[in-house]
C-alpha positions as CSV (number, residue, x, y, z in Angstrom):
1,M,12.5,24.2,153.2
2,T,10.4,25.6,155.9
3,L,10.7,29.1,154.5
4,R,9.4,27.7,151.1
5,A,6.8,25.5,152.5
6,T,5.5,28.6,154.7
7,G,5.6,30.6,151.7
8,L,3.4,28.1,149.3
9,A,1.0,28.0,152.3
10,L,0.7,31.7,152.5
11,A,0.1,31.8,148.6
12,L,-2.6,29.1,149.0
13,L,-4.6,31.0,151.7
14,L,-4.5,34.3,149.5
15,T,-5.4,32.4,146.3
16,V,-7.8,30.0,147.0
17,P,-10.4,32.0,148.4
18,L,-10.0,34.6,145.6
19,H,-10.7,31.7,143.2
20,Y,-13.5,30.4,145.0
21,L,-14.8,33.9,144.7
22,W,-14.4,34.3,141.1
23,R,-16.5,31.0,140.6
24,L,-19.2,32.5,142.7
25,L,-19.3,35.6,140.7
26,R,-19.4,33.1,137.4
27,I,-16.2,34.6,135.8
28,G,-12.9,33.0,134.5
29,S,-10.7,32.6,137.5
30,P,-6.6,33.5,137.1
31,W,-5.8,32.4,140.6
32,P,-4.9,28.7,139.8
33,K,-2.6,30.2,137.0
34,I,-1.1,32.7,139.4
35,F,-0.8,30.5,142.3
36,L,1.2,27.9,140.3
37,G,3.4,30.4,138.8
38,W,4.3,31.7,142.5
39,A,4.8,28.1,143.7
40,A,7.2,27.7,140.9
41,R,9.4,30.7,141.9
42,L,8.7,29.4,145.5
43,A,10.4,26.2,144.8
44,G,13.4,27.8,143.4
45,A,12.6,28.2,139.5
46,R,13.3,31.5,138.1
47,V,11.2,30.3,134.6
48,E,11.6,32.4,131.3
49,R,9.1,31.9,128.7
50,V,10.6,31.5,125.0
51,G,8.0,31.9,122.4
52,V,4.4,32.5,122.3
53,P,1.9,30.1,124.0
54,L,-1.4,29.9,122.2
55,K,-4.1,31.1,124.8
56,R,-7.1,28.8,123.7
57,D,-7.8,25.9,121.6
58,V,-4.3,24.3,121.9
59,F,-3.3,21.0,123.0
60,Y,0.4,21.3,124.2
61,I,2.7,18.4,123.9
62,S,5.7,18.6,126.2
63,N,8.7,16.7,127.5
64,H,8.9,15.7,131.1
65,L,11.7,16.1,134.1
66,S,9.8,16.9,137.5
67,W,6.8,17.9,139.0
68,I,7.9,21.6,138.5
69,D,7.0,21.1,134.9
70,I,3.3,21.4,135.7
71,L,4.2,24.7,137.9
72,A,6.0,26.2,135.2
73,I,3.9,25.6,132.1
74,A,0.8,26.4,134.1
75,G,1.9,29.6,135.5
76,Q,3.1,30.8,131.7
77,S,0.2,29.6,130.2
78,G,-3.0,28.5,132.6
79,T,-3.1,25.1,130.9
80,A,-4.8,22.1,132.5
81,F,-3.2,18.9,132.7
82,V,-3.8,14.9,132.0
83,A,-2.7,13.4,135.4
84,K,-2.6,9.8,136.9
85,Q,-5.5,9.2,139.0
86,E,-3.6,8.6,142.0
87,I,-2.6,12.2,142.2
88,R,-6.3,12.6,143.0
89,A,-6.0,10.8,146.1
90,A,-3.1,12.5,147.4
91,P,-3.3,15.1,150.3
92,V,-3.6,18.3,149.3
93,V,-1.9,18.1,146.1
94,G,-5.0,16.1,144.6
95,W,-7.2,19.0,145.8
96,L,-5.2,21.7,144.3
97,S,-4.9,19.6,141.0
98,T,-9.3,19.9,141.0
99,L,-8.7,23.5,141.2
100,N,-7.0,23.7,137.9
101,R,-9.3,21.4,136.3
102,T,-7.0,18.4,136.0
103,V,-8.2,15.4,133.8
104,F,-7.3,12.0,135.9
105,V,-6.7,9.0,134.3
106,K,-6.5,5.4,135.7
107,R,-3.3,3.5,134.1
108,E,-4.5,0.3,134.6
109,N,-8.2,0.9,132.9
110,R,-7.1,-0.3,129.3
111,L,-10.7,-0.7,128.4
112,G,-11.7,2.7,129.5
113,V,-9.7,4.7,127.3
114,A,-12.6,5.8,125.1
115,E,-14.5,7.2,128.4
116,Q,-11.0,9.0,129.5
117,I,-10.7,10.6,125.5
118,N,-14.5,11.8,126.2
119,Q,-13.1,13.5,129.4
120,L,-10.2,14.9,128.0
121,R,-12.1,16.1,124.9
122,D,-14.7,17.9,127.1
123,A,-11.6,19.1,129.1
124,L,-10.4,20.6,125.8
125,T,-13.5,22.4,125.4
126,D,-13.8,23.7,129.0
127,N,-10.1,24.9,129.7
128,W,-9.2,25.9,126.3
129,S,-5.7,24.3,126.5
130,V,-4.6,20.9,128.1
131,T,-1.1,19.4,128.1
132,V,0.1,16.1,128.2
133,F,3.6,14.3,128.7
134,P,3.6,11.5,126.4
135,E,6.8,10.1,127.6
136,G,5.1,8.4,130.3
137,T,7.6,9.1,132.9
138,T,10.3,11.8,133.6
139,T,13.8,11.8,132.4
140,D,17.3,13.7,132.9
141,G,16.8,16.6,130.6
142,Q,19.2,15.1,128.0
143,S,17.0,12.1,126.8
144,L,13.8,12.0,125.2
145,L,11.9,8.9,125.4
146,P,9.2,7.4,122.6
147,F,6.2,9.4,122.8
148,K,2.9,7.1,124.0
149,T,-0.1,8.2,122.0
150,P,-3.4,7.0,123.6
151,M,-4.2,10.2,124.9
152,L,-3.7,11.6,121.7
153,R,-7.0,10.2,120.4
154,V,-8.6,13.0,121.4
155,L,-7.3,14.8,117.9
156,E,-8.5,11.9,116.2
157,P,-10.5,13.5,114.3
158,P,-9.2,16.9,115.6
159,P,-11.8,19.3,117.5
160,P,-12.5,22.2,115.2
161,A,-9.7,25.0,115.4
162,V,-7.5,23.0,117.7
163,L,-4.0,23.3,117.4
164,V,-1.0,21.3,118.5
165,Q,2.0,23.3,120.2
166,P,5.0,21.4,121.3
167,V,6.9,22.4,124.4
168,L,10.3,22.2,125.2
169,L,11.4,22.5,129.2
170,D,15.0,23.2,129.5
171,Y,16.3,23.3,133.0
172,G,19.8,24.4,132.0
173,A,23.1,22.7,133.9
174,V,20.6,22.0,136.9
175,A,18.6,19.3,134.7
176,E,20.0,15.8,135.9
177,E,19.8,17.1,139.5
178,I,16.0,18.4,139.3
179,G,15.0,15.5,137.3
180,W,12.9,13.1,139.0
181,I,13.9,9.6,138.3
182,G,14.5,6.4,139.7
183,E,12.9,5.1,142.8
184,E,12.5,8.3,144.7
185,S,9.4,8.7,146.0
186,G,7.0,12.0,145.2
187,V,7.6,13.0,149.1
188,N,11.4,12.3,149.1
189,N,11.7,14.2,145.7
190,A,9.7,17.3,147.1
191,K,11.7,17.5,150.2
192,R,15.2,17.3,148.3
193,I,14.0,20.2,145.7
194,L,12.5,22.3,148.3
195,S,15.5,21.9,150.5
196,R,17.7,22.9,147.7
197,P,19.7,26.2,148.4
198,G,19.5,29.2,146.1
199,S,17.4,29.4,142.9
200,F,17.9,27.7,139.4
201,R,16.9,29.3,135.9
202,M,14.7,27.3,133.5
203,K,13.2,28.1,129.9
204,V,9.8,27.0,128.5
205,H,10.0,27.0,125.0
206,F,6.8,27.2,123.0
207,L,7.5,25.8,119.9
208,E,5.7,26.7,116.8
209,P,2.3,25.2,116.7
210,F,1.0,23.2,113.9
211,H,-2.5,22.0,112.8
212,P,-3.1,18.3,113.7
213,R,-4.9,18.0,110.3
214,D,-1.7,18.0,108.7
215,F,-0.3,14.9,110.4
216,P,-3.6,12.8,110.6
217,G,-3.5,10.2,113.4
218,R,-2.4,9.9,116.7
219,K,0.9,8.4,115.9
220,A,1.8,11.0,113.1
221,I,1.0,14.1,115.6
222,A,3.1,12.3,118.5
223,A,6.2,11.9,115.9
224,E,6.0,15.3,114.6
225,S,5.9,16.5,118.0
226,R,8.6,14.6,119.4
227,L,10.9,15.6,116.3
228,R,10.1,19.4,116.8
229,I,10.9,18.8,120.8
230,E,14.0,16.7,120.0
231,A,15.5,19.4,117.4
232,A,15.1,22.0,120.1
233,L,16.8,20.3,122.8
234,V,19.6,19.0,120.5
235,E,19.9,22.7,119.8
236,V,19.7,24.1,123.4
237,L,22.3,21.0,124.6
238,G,24.6,21.6,121.6
239,K,25.0,18.0,121.0
240,P,23.0,14.6,120.5
241,L,20.7,13.4,122.9
242,R,22.1,11.0,125.7
243,P,20.4,7.4,125.3
244,F,18.0,7.0,128.6
245,A,19.6,4.0,129.7
246,Y,17.3,4.0,132.9
247,A,14.2,4.1,130.8
248,V,15.3,1.3,128.9
249,D,17.0,-1.2,131.4
250,A,15.3,-0.3,134.8
251,V,11.6,0.7,133.7
252,K,11.3,-1.4,131.0
253,F,8.7,0.9,129.3
254,V,5.7,-0.5,127.8
255,P,4.5,-0.6,124.0
256,S,3.7,2.9,122.5
257,D,0.1,2.3,122.5
258,A,-0.4,0.9,126.0
259,I,-1.9,3.4,128.4
260,V,-0.4,1.9,131.5
261,A,2.9,4.2,132.3
262,P,6.2,3.0,134.4
263,E,5.2,2.1,138.4
264,T,7.8,4.9,139.6
265,N,7.0,8.6,139.5
266,T,5.0,9.3,136.6
267,I,2.9,12.5,136.4
268,D,0.4,11.7,133.3
């Protein structure tokens, strides 16, 4: 763990000054993407990209297993993310999130959805790509939860030229070990992953994009995205998906249109 933490610190010392220099020169900075890609590797992930990520005007919709998801997807595409407001106050992580122009949302602010959608729409314009994890929490890699739809309101109606590209994250044989579920705290999870010996392979599948106008409304967009991710996951696993008992029995996830996510390890 110490060696990996040292590597992350050195990567920060190299990339953050260069990021600010690029910003000072008013040119696009590649350094958040580079750092997050390095961070994924330092955390043990050997990321393989499958498919072609759209470079701009894209709304990625992905399944969700771990905080490593963010490192892997951003390292391959340079996308920004939607994250819960609590992340912004977290030491180091919150600051790093702002470098990647993360959109922070308040889970308890049901009345502020419109404002959050406007922020997300602006982010999509500024960043060219934004990623959401509509399951609302992390799973074990062999399950898929119902997709929540509040953040997909940005696609009602869809901004001009924006496509939706579903993303499947496949951790292979280590999915259940890497998956961040239950009552494990963020700090303990990070320590566990960074202390894990050796490396592991994971694949980021950028699936075929579709035009949101072909599936009017956020519920239809969510359903189509989930259908494509589920089909790809079943193909990868070679068997039907496992019912995610933890999510049903312990988390008691909220209705699909609620913005409040389970009070455990939610990233989005």
